[in-house]
C-alpha positions in Angstrom: -5.2 -15.8 18.7 -2.9 -18.4 17.2 0.2 -19.7 19.0 3.0 -21.9 17.7 4.3 -24.8 19.8 7.4 -27.0 19.3 6.4 -30.7 19.3 9.8 -31.6 20.9 10.8 -29.0 23.5 7.2 -27.8 24.0 8.2 -24.1 23.9 5.5 -21.7 22.6 5.7 -18.6 20.4 3.1 -16.0 19.4 4.9 -15.4 16.1 4.9 -17.6 13.0 8.7 -18.4 13.0 8.1 -21.8 11.4 10.9 -23.6 13.1 11.9 -23.9 16.7 15.2 -21.9 17.2 16.4 -24.5 19.8 15.7 -27.9 18.2 14.7 -26.8 14.6 11.5 -28.8 14.6 8.5 -27.5 12.5 6.2 -25.6 14.9 2.6 -26.7 15.3 -0.1 -24.1 15.1 -2.5 -23.9 18.1 -5.7 -21.9 17.8 -7.5 -20.4 20.8 -11.0 -21.7 21.3 -12.1 -20.1 24.6 -10.6 -16.9 25.9 -11.1 -15.1 29.2 -10.1 -11.8 30.7 -7.5 -12.1 33.4 -6.3 -8.5 33.7 -7.5 -5.0 32.8 -5.8 -1.6 32.6 -7.7 1.6 31.9 -5.9 4.2 29.8 -6.9 7.8 30.0 -3.9 9.6 28.4 -4.1 9.9 24.6 -1.0 9.3 22.4 -0.4 9.8 18.7 -1.4 6.3 17.7 -4.1 5.9 20.3 -5.9 9.3 20.3 -9.3 8.2 21.6 -9.6 7.7 25.3 -10.5 6.1 27.6 -9.7 2.6 26.4 -8.8 -0.6 28.1 -5.8 -2.9 27.7 -6.9 -6.4 28.4 -4.7 -9.4 29.4 -6.3 -12.4 27.8 -5.7 -16.1 28.4 -6.9 -19.1 26.4 -7.8 -22.6 27.5 -4.1 -23.7 26.9 -2.7 -21.0 29.2 -1.4 -18.8 26.5 -1.5 -15.1 27.4 -1.5 -11.9 25.3 -2.7 -8.3 25.5 -5.4 -6.6 23.4 -6.8 -3.1 23.2 -10.6 -2.7 23.7 -13.0 0.1 23.8 -15.5 -2.1 25.7 -14.9 -2.5 29.4 -14.7 -6.1 30.7 -14.6 -7.7 34.1 -11.9 -10.1 35.4 -13.0 -13.7 34.6 -15.4 -12.6 31.8 -15.3 -14.6 28.6 -13.9 -12.6 25.6 -16.0 -13.3 22.5 -16.3 -11.7 19.1 -19.6 -12.1 17.3 -19.9 -13.3 13.7 -22.2 -11.8 11.1 -23.6 -13.0 7.8 -24.7 -9.5 6.5 -23.3 -8.9 3.0 -22.8 -5.3 3.8 -20.8 -6.0 6.9 -17.0 -5.3 7.1 -14.7 -7.4 9.3 -11.6 -5.9 10.7 -8.7 -7.6 12.5 -5.2 -6.8 13.6 -2.4 -8.6 11.8 1.0 -7.4 13.0 3.1 -10.6 12.5 0.8 -13.4 11.4 -0.9 -12.4 8.1 -2.5 -15.8 7.7 -4.2 -15.6 11.1 -5.5 -12.1 10.2 -7.0 -13.5 6.9 -8.5 -16.5 8.8 -10.1 -14.2 11.4 -11.8 -11.8 9.0 -13.2 -14.7 7.0 -14.4 -16.3 10.2 -16.1 -13.1 11.3 -18.1 -13.0 8.1 -19.4 -16.5 9.0 -16.7 -18.3 6.9 -16.5 -19.6 3.4 -18.1 -22.8 2.0 -15.3 -24.0 -0.2 -14.1 -27.5 -1.2 -11.6 -29.3 -3.4 -13.8 -28.9 -6.5 -14.1 -25.1 -6.2 -12.5 -22.8 -8.8 -11.1 -19.7 -7.1 -9.9 -16.5 -8.9 -7.7 -14.1 -7.0 -7.3 -10.5 -8.2 -4.5 -8.7 -6.4 -3.5 -5.1 -6.9 -0.9 -5.1 -9.6 -0.4 -1.7 -11.2 3.3 -0.9 -11.5 6.8 -2.5 -11.4 7.7 -1.6 -7.8 9.4 -3.6 -5.0 7.0 -4.8 -2.2 8.3 -2.4 0.4 6.8 0.5 -1.5 3.3 -0.8 -0.9 2.2 -0.1 -4.5 1.0 -3.6 -5.2 -0.4 -6.4 -3.1 2.5 -7.8 -1.1 3.8 -11.3 -1.9 3.3 -12.3 1.7 -0.4 -11.4 1.6 -0.9 -13.3 -1.7 1.0 -16.3 -0.3 -1.2 -16.2 2.8 -4.5 -16.3 1.0 -3.3 -19.1 -1.2 -2.2 -21.1 1.9 -5.6 -20.4 3.4 -7.4 -21.8 0.4 -5.2 -24.9 0.2 -5.5 -25.6 3.9 -9.3 -25.5 3.5 -9.2 -28.1 0.7 -9.0 -26.1 -2.5 -6.6 -27.7 -5.0 -3.8 -25.5 -6.2 -4.6 -26.3 -9.9 -8.1 -24.8 -9.2 -6.6 -21.5 -8.1 -5.9 -18.7 -10.6 -4.2 -15.3 -10.0 -5.2 -12.7 -12.5 -4.3 -9.1 -13.4 -4.4 -6.6 -16.2 -2.4 -3.5 -17.0 -4.3 -0.3 -17.8 -1.0 1.4 -18.7 1.7 0.8 -21.4 3.8 -1.3 -18.9 3.3 -5.1 -19.5 1.6 -6.9 -16.7 4.5 -9.5 -16.7 7.0 -6.8 -15.7 4.8 -5.7 -12.8 4.3 -9.3 -11.7 8.0 -10.0 -11.7 9.2 -6.8 -9.9 6.4 -7.0 -7.3 7.4 -10.7 -6.5 3.9 -11.9 -7.0 5.0 -14.0 -10.0 7.4 -15.8 -7.7 4.6 -16.6 -5.3 2.6 -18.1 -8.1 5.5 -20.2 -9.3 6.1 -21.5 -5.7 2.5 -22.9 -5.7 2.6 -24.0 -9.3 -0.2 -21.5 -10.2 -0.2 -20.1 -13.7 -0.9 -16.3 -13.5 -3.3 -14.9 -16.0 -3.2 -11.7 -18.1 -6.9 -10.9 -18.5 -6.1 -8.7 -21.5 -5.2 -11.8 -23.5 -8.4 -13.6 -22.8 -12.0 -13.3 -24.1 -14.4 -10.6 -23.0 -18.2 -10.7 -22.7 -20.2 -7.7 -23.8 -23.0 -6.6 -21.4 -25.2 -3.6 -21.9 -26.8 -2.0 -18.8 -28.6 1.4 -18.7 -26.8 2.8 -21.7 -23.4 1.5 -20.6 -21.6 -1.1 -22.8 -19.3 -3.1 -20.6 -16.8 -5.6 -21.8 -16.0 -8.0 -18.9 -13.4 -10.7 -18.8 -14.9 -14.2 -19.3 -12.7 -15.3 -16.4 -14.9 -13.4 -14.0 -17.8 -15.8 -14.8 -15.9 -19.1 -14.8 -15.2 -19.4 -11.0 -17.0 -20.4 -7.8 -15.4 -17.5 -5.9 -13.6 -14.3 -6.8 -11.3 -12.9 -4.2 -10.5 -9.2 -4.7 -7.1 -8.8 -3.0 -6.3 -5.1 -3.0 -3.7 -3.2 -1.0 -5.3 -0.1 0.5 -3.8 3.4 0.0 -4.9 6.7 1.6 -6.8 9.0 -0.7 -7.9 6.2 -3.0 -10.9 3.8 -3.1 -8.4 1.0 -3.7 -10.7 -2.0 -3.1 -13.4 -0.8 -5.5 -11.1 0.4 -8.2 -9.2 -2.9 -8.2 -12.2 -4.9 -9.3 -12.5 -2.7 -12.4 -9.5 -4.7 -13.8 -12.1 -7.2 -15.0 -13.1 -4.6 -17.6 -11.4 -4.6 -21.0 -8.7 -1.9 -21.0 -10.0 -0.1 -24.1 -13.5 -0.3 -22.8 -12.6 1.2 -19.4 -10.4 4.0 -20.8 -13.1 4.8 -23.3 -15.8 5.0 -20.6 -13.7 7.4 -18.7 -14.0 9.9 -21.5 -17.8 9.7 -21.4 -18.6 9.2 -17.7 -17.3 9.9 -14.3 -15.6 7.3 -12.2 -18.6 7.3 -9.9 -20.9 6.4 -12.8 -18.7 3.7 -14.1 -18.4 2.1 -10.6 -22.1 2.4 -9.8 -23.2 0.7 -13.0 -20.4 -1.9 -13.4 -21.1 -3.3 -9.9 -24.6 -4.3 -11.3 -23.1 -6.5 -14.0 -20.0 -7.8 -12.4 -20.2 -11.2 -10.5 -20.3 -11.2 -6.7 -16.9 -11.2 -5.0 -15.3 -11.2 -1.6 -12.7 -8.4 -0.9 -9.9 -9.2 1.5 -7.9 -6.0 1.8 -4.3 -5.6 2.9 -3.7 -2.6 5.2 -0.6 -3.8 7.1 1.8 -1.4 5.5 -0.1 1.3 3.6 0.9 4.0 1.1 0.1 7.6 2.2 -0.9 10.4 -0.2 2.8 11.6 -0.2 3.8 8.0 -1.4 5.6 7.3 1.9 4.6 4.2 3.7 3.2 3.7 7.2 2.6 0.6 9.3 -1.1 0.2 10.1 -1.3 -3.6 10.8 -4.9 -4.3 9.8 -6.7 -6.7 7.5 -10.3 -5.9 6.3 -12.8 -8.0 4.5 -16.3 -7.8 3.2 -18.6 -8.5 0.2 -19.2 -4.7 -0.3 -16.0 -3.0 -1.5 -17.5 0.5 -1.3 -18.4 -0.1 2.4 -14.8 -1.4 2.9 -13.3 1.7 1.3 -15.6 3.9 3.4 -14.4 2.1 6.6 -10.8 2.5 5.7 -11.3 6.3 5.1 -12.9 6.4 8.6 -10.2 4.6 10.5 -7.4 6.5 8.9 -9.1 9.9 9.6 -9.4 10.9 5.9 -11.8 13.9 5.7 -11.8 14.4 1.9 -14.2 11.7 0.8 -14.5 10.8 -2.9 -18.0 11.6 -4.2 -19.0 8.0 -4.4 -18.3 7.5 -0.6 -20.1 10.6 0.6 -23.5 9.0 0.3 -22.4 6.0 2.5 -23.1 6.6 6.2 -20.5 5.0 8.4 -23.1 4.5 11.1 -25.1 2.2 8.8 -22.2 -0.2 8.0 -22.2 -3.3 10.3 -18.6 -3.6 11.7 -17.4 -6.8 13.3 -14.0 -7.8 14.8 -12.4 -4.6 16.1 -14.1 -1.3 16.9 -13.3 1.6 14.6 -12.2 3.8 17.6 -9.7 1.1 18.6 -7.8 1.5 15.4 -8.2 5.2 14.4 -5.3 7.5 14.0 -4.2 10.0 11.4 -2.0 7.9 9.2 -1.3 10.8 6.8 0.0 13.0 9.7 1.9 10.6 12.0 2.5 7.4 10.0 
């Protein structure tokens, strides 16, 4: 857990408010290194947003004396150290709560996946969800706050802003520039002096694989790391579908006439470069297009596994065909337990 301390008056906040409201100094971020359990409450009565019982509400304290509460399915004892294991499995999915501090949520899920080896010379390509000219509160596109947070993370870890690219492509008749402006993602890029890319205006590489002829953006092959940055929506495999924006529009739309979505995804993942998905699920769009607060960040190197986990924690029963073959029990989960997060977003959100 991260806390924010004023260097002048020494007051501390759990929220990223940037400036001290008393003396207006820039707050300093403090990260918890060692956490112990100092209080436990067992909950046995279910509620709409916490249907699985029993669970435990822990009072945690770090080495600096900062305290907070956290839900846990696992039972702890007073004085026991609270630790979360890390994993390097490429099929693993990391999950963390991010109610106020998006950057902390992103930092945590990356840490849970054993971190990223990045430096000032790395070239990073970010692919947010950018599909329609909608305002951020509608949760149609990746939010500007989420894009801003991942860029801040990269810069704080040594990546130069000139080595970061934000890309997108429109698969409709609406120009990508209009979507970028309305969604406020363009403004984020301008604030960091990052030039956004329209993949449709670049070059494409033709790759044949098992009868499929894919045309993939050259930009996908010119970077040290690709970060797939989707916003998740109920009823959709948002993380996996977003990466298909690397395909040439005409190539993708033509393939849809000949093959199923499942066939396109299964074969395209064999020719696309490796990528890390960091998915936004703080405010998510339901099937009825209304939004619900969910407060979660997910990450993993397997976008299908990530989509499968999202369907599970939001209690979605109608799985797309491509997810039916993925057994949730076989996906390594780190960070938060599925049962700590589960509730029917579509029904109560």
